[in-house]
C-alpha positions in Angstrom: -11.0 -10.2 13.0 -9.0 -9.3 16.2 -5.6 -7.7 15.6 -2.8 -9.7 17.3 -0.8 -7.8 19.9 2.1 -6.1 18.3 4.3 -5.7 21.3 5.1 -8.1 24.2 4.0 -5.5 26.7 2.4 -2.1 26.7 4.7 0.8 27.6 4.8 2.1 31.1 1.7 4.2 31.9 -0.3 2.8 28.9 -3.9 1.7 29.5 -4.7 0.0 26.2 -4.7 0.4 22.5 -1.8 2.3 21.1 -1.9 4.8 18.2 0.7 2.8 16.2 -1.7 -0.2 16.3 -4.3 1.9 14.4 -1.7 2.8 11.7 -0.7 -0.9 11.4 -4.4 -2.0 11.3 -5.2 0.5 8.5 -2.2 -0.4 6.3 -2.9 -4.0 6.8 -6.5 -3.4 5.6 -5.0 -1.6 2.6 -3.1 -4.8 1.7 -6.2 -6.8 2.2 -8.1 -4.6 -0.3 -5.1 -4.6 -2.6 -5.3 -8.4 -3.0 -9.1 -8.5 -3.1 -9.0 -6.3 -6.1 -6.0 -8.1 -7.6 -7.3 -11.7 -7.1 -11.0 -11.1 -8.0 -10.1 -11.3 -11.7 -8.7 -14.8 -11.3 -12.2 -16.0 -10.5 -14.1 -13.5 -12.7 -12.0 -14.3 -15.7 -13.7 -17.7 -16.0 -17.2 -16.3 -16.9 -15.6 -13.2 -18.5 -13.5 -15.3 -20.9 -16.5 -17.5 -21.6 -18.7 -14.5 -22.4 -16.1 -12.7 -24.6 -14.4 -15.8 -26.1 -10.9 -15.5 -24.7 -8.6 -18.6 -24.9 -6.1 -19.6 -22.2 -3.3 -17.6 -23.8 -5.5 -14.4 -23.9 -6.5 -15.1 -20.3 -2.8 -15.3 -19.3 -2.2 -11.9 -21.0 -5.1 -10.4 -19.1 -3.8 -11.7 -15.8 -0.3 -10.6 -16.4 -1.3 -7.1 -17.7 -1.6 -6.0 -14.1 2.1 -6.4 -13.6 2.9 -4.2 -16.6 1.7 -1.3 -14.5 2.7 -2.7 -11.1 6.4 -2.7 -11.9 6.9 1.0 -12.6 5.8 2.9 -9.4 7.7 0.6 -6.9 10.9 2.6 -6.7 9.4 6.1 -7.1 6.7 5.2 -4.6 9.3 4.0 -2.0 11.5 7.1 -2.6 8.5 9.5 -2.2 7.4 7.7 1.0 10.9 7.8 2.5 11.5 11.4 1.4 8.1 13.1 2.1 6.1 10.5 4.0 4.0 7.5 3.2 0.5 8.8 4.2 -0.4 10.5 0.9 1.6 8.1 -1.2 -0.5 5.1 0.1 -3.8 7.0 -0.1 -3.1 8.0 -3.8 -2.3 4.4 -4.7 -5.5 3.0 -3.1 -7.6 5.7 -4.8 -6.1 4.9 -8.2 -6.4 1.1 -8.0 -10.0 1.4 -6.6 -11.0 3.5 -9.6 -9.4 1.0 -12.0 -11.3 -1.8 -10.3 -14.6 0.0 -10.6 -14.0 0.7 -14.3 -13.0 -2.9 -15.2 -16.5 -4.1 -16.4 -17.0 -1.1 -18.6 -13.5 -1.6 -20.1 -14.1 -5.3 -20.8 -17.3 -4.5 -22.7 -15.6 -1.9 -24.9 -12.5 -3.8 -26.0 -9.7 -6.2 -25.2 -7.2 -3.4 -25.3 -9.1 -1.2 -22.9 -9.4 -4.1 -20.5 -5.6 -4.4 -20.6 -5.2 -0.7 -20.0 -7.4 -0.8 -16.9 -5.5 -3.7 -15.6 -2.3 -1.7 -16.1 -3.9 1.2 -14.2 -4.7 -1.2 -11.4 -1.1 -2.2 -11.2 0.1 1.4 -11.2 -2.0 2.1 -8.1 -1.1 -1.0 -6.3 2.6 -0.6 -7.1 3.1 1.9 -4.2 1.4 -0.2 -1.6 4.3 -2.2 -0.1 7.1 0.4 -0.5 5.0 3.0 1.3 4.0 0.6 4.0 7.6 -0.5 4.6 8.6 3.2 4.9 5.8 3.8 7.4 6.7 0.7 9.4 10.3 1.8 9.7 9.1 5.0 11.3 6.1 3.9 13.3 7.1 0.5 14.8 9.5 -0.8 17.5 12.3 -3.0 16.5 11.1 -5.8 18.8 7.8 -6.0 17.0 8.9 -5.5 13.4 8.7 -9.1 12.2 5.2 -9.4 13.6 4.1 -6.1 12.0 5.6 -6.9 8.6 4.3 -10.5 8.6 0.9 -9.2 9.6 0.9 -6.8 6.7 2.1 -9.5 4.2 -0.6 -11.8 5.6 -3.1 -9.3 4.2 -2.2 -10.7 0.8 -3.6 -14.1 2.0 -6.6 -12.7 3.8 -7.5 -10.6 0.8 -7.1 -13.8 -1.3 -9.4 -15.7 1.0 -12.0 -13.0 0.9 -11.8 -12.9 -2.9 -12.2 -16.6 -3.3 -15.1 -16.8 -0.8 -17.0 -13.8 -1.9 -16.3 -13.6 -5.6 -18.1 -16.8 -6.7 -21.1 -15.9 -4.6 -21.4 -12.4 -6.1 -20.8 -13.6 -9.6 -23.4 -16.4 -9.4 -26.0 -14.1 -7.8 -25.3 -10.7 -9.4 -23.0 -11.3 -12.3 -19.2 -10.8 -12.6 -19.4 -6.9 -13.1 -20.9 -6.5 -9.6 -17.7 -7.9 -8.1 -15.7 -5.0 -9.4 -18.2 -2.3 -8.4 -18.4 -3.5 -4.8 -14.6 -3.8 -4.3 -13.9 -0.5 -6.0 -16.3 1.2 -3.6 -14.7 -0.4 -0.6 -11.4 1.3 -1.5 -13.0 4.7 -1.5 -14.2 4.2 2.1 -10.7 3.1 3.1 -9.1 6.3 1.7 -11.5 8.4 3.8 -10.6 6.5 7.0 -6.9 6.6 6.3 -6.7 10.3 5.6 -8.6 10.9 8.9 -6.5 8.8 11.1 -3.0 8.3 9.7 0.2 10.4 9.8 3.6 10.0 8.1 5.4 9.7 11.4 4.4 9.6 15.1 5.8 13.2 15.5 2.9 14.3 13.2 0.1 12.4 14.9 -2.2 14.6 16.9 -3.7 11.9 19.1 -0.6 9.9 20.0 0.4 9.9 23.7 3.6 11.5 24.9 4.7 8.1 26.3 4.2 6.2 23.1 5.8 8.9 21.0 8.9 8.9 23.3 9.1 5.1 23.2 9.0 4.9 19.3 11.4 7.8 18.8 14.0 6.5 21.3 13.8 3.0 19.7 13.7 4.0 16.1 16.7 3.2 13.9 15.3 5.0 10.8 15.8 8.7 10.2 12.5 10.7 10.1 13.1 11.4 6.4 15.6 10.2 3.8 16.9 13.5 2.6 19.4 11.8 0.3 19.7 8.2 -1.0 23.1 6.5 -1.2 22.3 4.7 -4.5 25.8 3.5 -5.2 26.2 2.0 -1.8 22.8 0.3 -2.2 23.8 -1.1 -5.6 27.0 -2.6 -4.2 25.5 -4.2 -1.1 25.2 -8.0 -1.3 22.6 -8.1 1.5 20.3 -5.9 -0.7 20.6 -8.4 -3.6 19.9 -11.3 -1.3 16.6 -9.6 -0.5 15.9 -8.9 -4.1 16.6 -12.5 -5.2 14.5 -14.0 -2.4 11.6 -11.7 -3.2 11.8 -12.5 -6.9 11.8 -16.3 -6.3 9.1 -16.1 -3.7 6.8 -14.1 -5.9 7.5 -16.3 -8.9 5.6 -19.2 -7.2 3.1 -17.1 -5.3 1.8 -15.2 -8.3 1.4 -18.3 -10.5 -0.4 -20.3 -7.8 -2.5 -17.3 -6.8 -3.7 -16.4 -10.2 -3.9 -19.8 -11.9 -5.3 -21.9 -9.0 -9.0 -21.5 -10.0 -8.2 -22.4 -13.6 -6.0 -25.4 -12.4 -8.9 -26.8 -10.5 -11.4 -26.4 -13.3 -9.0 -27.6 -16.0 -7.5 -30.6 -14.1 -10.4 -31.8 -11.9 -13.4 -30.1 -13.6 -14.4 -28.3 -10.4 -17.6 -26.2 -11.0 -17.3 -22.4 -10.8 -19.6 -22.3 -7.7 -17.2 -24.6 -5.9 -13.9 -23.2 -6.9 -13.8 -20.7 -4.0 -14.3 -23.5 -1.4 -11.3 -25.3 -2.7 -9.1 -22.4 -3.6 -9.4 -20.5 -0.3 -8.0 -23.4 1.8 -4.3 -22.7 1.0 -4.6 -19.0 1.8 -6.3 -19.5 5.1 -3.4 -21.7 6.2 -0.9 -19.2 4.7 -2.5 -16.3 6.6 -2.0 -18.2 9.9 1.6 -19.4 9.0 2.8 -16.0 8.0 1.7 -14.4 11.2 3.1 -17.4 13.2 6.4 -16.8 11.4 6.5 -13.2 12.6 6.0 -14.2 16.2 8.6 -17.0 15.9 11.2 -14.5 14.4 10.7 -11.9 17.2 10.8 -14.6 19.8 14.1 -16.0 18.4 15.5 -12.5 18.6 14.4 -12.1 22.2 16.1 -15.4 23.0 19.4 -14.1 21.7 19.7 -15.5 18.2 21.5 -13.3 15.7 19.3 -11.4 13.3 21.0 -13.1 10.3 20.5 -16.6 11.8 16.8 -15.9 12.2 16.3 -14.5 8.7 18.3 -17.3 7.0 16.7 -20.1 9.0 13.1 -19.0 8.2 13.9 -18.2 4.6 15.5 -21.6 4.0 12.5 -23.3 5.5 10.2 -21.2 3.3 11.9 -22.2 0.1 12.7 -25.9 0.9 9.3 -26.7 2.3 7.6 -24.7 -0.4 9.3 -26.6 -3.2 8.9 -30.2 -2.0 5.0 -30.5 -2.3 5.2 -29.1 -5.8 7.3 -32.0 -7.0 4.6 -34.4 -5.8 1.6 -32.3 -7.0 1.4 -33.7 -10.6 0.5 -37.1 -9.0 -2.5 -35.7 -7.1 -5.6 -37.8 -8.0 -8.3 -35.5 -6.6 -8.9 -31.8 -6.0 -8.6 -32.3 -2.2 -5.2 -34.1 -2.5 -4.0 -31.3 -4.8 -5.2 -28.6 -2.4 -3.5 -30.3 0.5 -0.2 -30.2 -1.3 -0.7 -26.6 -2.5 -1.6 -25.6 1.0 1.6 -27.1 2.4 3.7 -25.4 -0.2 2.0 -22.0 0.1 1.8 -22.0 3.9 5.5 -22.7 4.4 6.5 -20.4 1.6 4.9 -17.6 3.7 7.6 -17.9 6.4 9.7 -15.7 4.1 7.7 -12.7 5.1 9.5 -12.8 8.5 12.8 -13.3 6.7 13.4 -11.4 3.4 10.1 -9.5 4.0 11.4 -7.7 7.1 15.1 -7.8 6.1 14.8 -4.4 4.4 14.3 -2.8 7.8 17.4 -4.6 9.2 19.7 -3.6 6.4 18.6 0.0 5.7 15.8 1.2 7.9 16.0 4.8 6.8 15.6 3.7 3.1 13.1 0.9 3.8 10.7 2.2 1.2 13.4 2.5 -1.4 14.7 -1.0 -0.7 11.2 -2.4 -0.9 10.7 -0.6 -4.1 13.9 -2.2 -5.5 13.0 -5.7 -4.4 9.3 -5.5 -5.3 10.2 -4.2 -8.8 12.3 -7.3 -9.3 9.6 -9.4 -7.8 7.1 -8.0 -10.3 9.0 -9.5 -13.2 7.9 -13.1 -12.5 4.3 -11.8 -12.4 4.7 -10.5 -16.0 6.7 -13.4 -17.3 5.7 -16.4 -15.1 2.0 -15.8 -15.1 1.8 -15.3 -18.8 4.2 -18.2 -19.4 2.0 -20.5 -17.4 -0.8 -19.8 -19.9 1.4 -20.7 -22.8 2.8 -23.8 -21.1 -0.8 -24.9 -20.4 -1.8 -24.3 -24.0 1.2 -26.3 -25.3 1.2 -29.2 -22.9 -2.5 -29.3 -21.6 -1.0 -29.8 -18.2 0.3 -27.8 -15.2 3.2 -30.3 -14.4 6.0 -28.3 -16.0 4.7 -25.2 -14.3 5.0 -26.8 -10.8 8.5 -28.2 -11.5 9.6 -24.8 -12.7 8.4 -23.1 -9.5 10.2 -25.7 -7.3 13.5 -25.1 -9.2 13.2 -21.3 -8.8 12.6 -21.7 -5.0 15.8 -23.8 -4.7 17.8 -21.1 -6.5 16.4 -18.5 -4.1 17.4 -20.5 -1.1 21.0 -20.9 -2.1 21.4 -17.3 -3.0 19.8 -16.0 0.2 21.9 -18.2 2.4 25.0 -17.0 0.6 24.4 -13.2 0.6 21.9 -12.3 3.3 22.8 -10.2 6.4 21.0 -9.1 9.5 23.2 -6.0 10.2 22.4 -2.4 9.3 24.5 -1.8 6.2 23.1 1.5 4.8 
């Protein structure tokens, strides 16, 4: 897949590909792998649960166990990346989650408890991904391209999801569900080798960057090279930070439930065969990948046209929540898998506009502490993964329907929209 251009024009004297593009490409691929490894279980759990006799409540616990680990390293990972640099933090995270992925089949055969433990380990590794990438982006990218870079990175969630939904059923049907985890775990090891060879914490540490590109980044950068101290009290008092936290929480509430329960929804409601689940389930995430990246271009274009940063962020976030909620209110009336997928696609695609709103807002509000701020917001955004994903399983078991789940997501989106409009800012506050 070709990487979209990350800057409207190359710097004077440049002849082509810039070093920062390689950094962005590699951390984008890390996010793709992050979601391949995370989402594979949502397909594999169907044969796994059948083989091991797990009911829907147990499946919900397995799916949510990832978030028990994911919640803890967010803030420490962001602080380590801001203070010491994101290169080794990100590499360590990918190495840990790839090992956990590789060990999943063995753990499942041994016991339910060990399977949960490996899922927790997967979450611990993946927990540093976004905070360390935000920290790297604050130090490697130009302000004029940040929405595109951050949206591209977030879109790795959707591309990884698409890959998982396309490839997972094929691998499971041909080789069995354990092979899925062996292959994706090995891919992570290859990424770590490439990242350690190419990446640097900051452009000042990159051996192969041109003097022209280094000067352009350093002169444009609003983040300090390192966060030697963190103004925790100021961060805690800042309403703009809590606007990001609220929007991230509400956005993830819907995303995680739709992501992890979509295959089960299709098989439970419409009796879609396992071999066909991927064909249906990948459609929303293909559209979402495109919409997320389009949102980044739109946001940067609006800024170049003179719109205030706060106006851009609030407009796109409001569209994300409002247009994400409306299709979910209609979804229970869907009469076929394709009509349901059309509504879910509309909801998921427009919800992704938030990646160019709250998703990049950390770098507006406190660029030097972008890793820390992402750690704070992503910690909060992990809570709905723990509660919401598991709750969906219990709601399904109690009602034999996903209707209440969809209505709940829509309500949470509307709360997020009101809160973000009230508190968000586009100015540097910290």
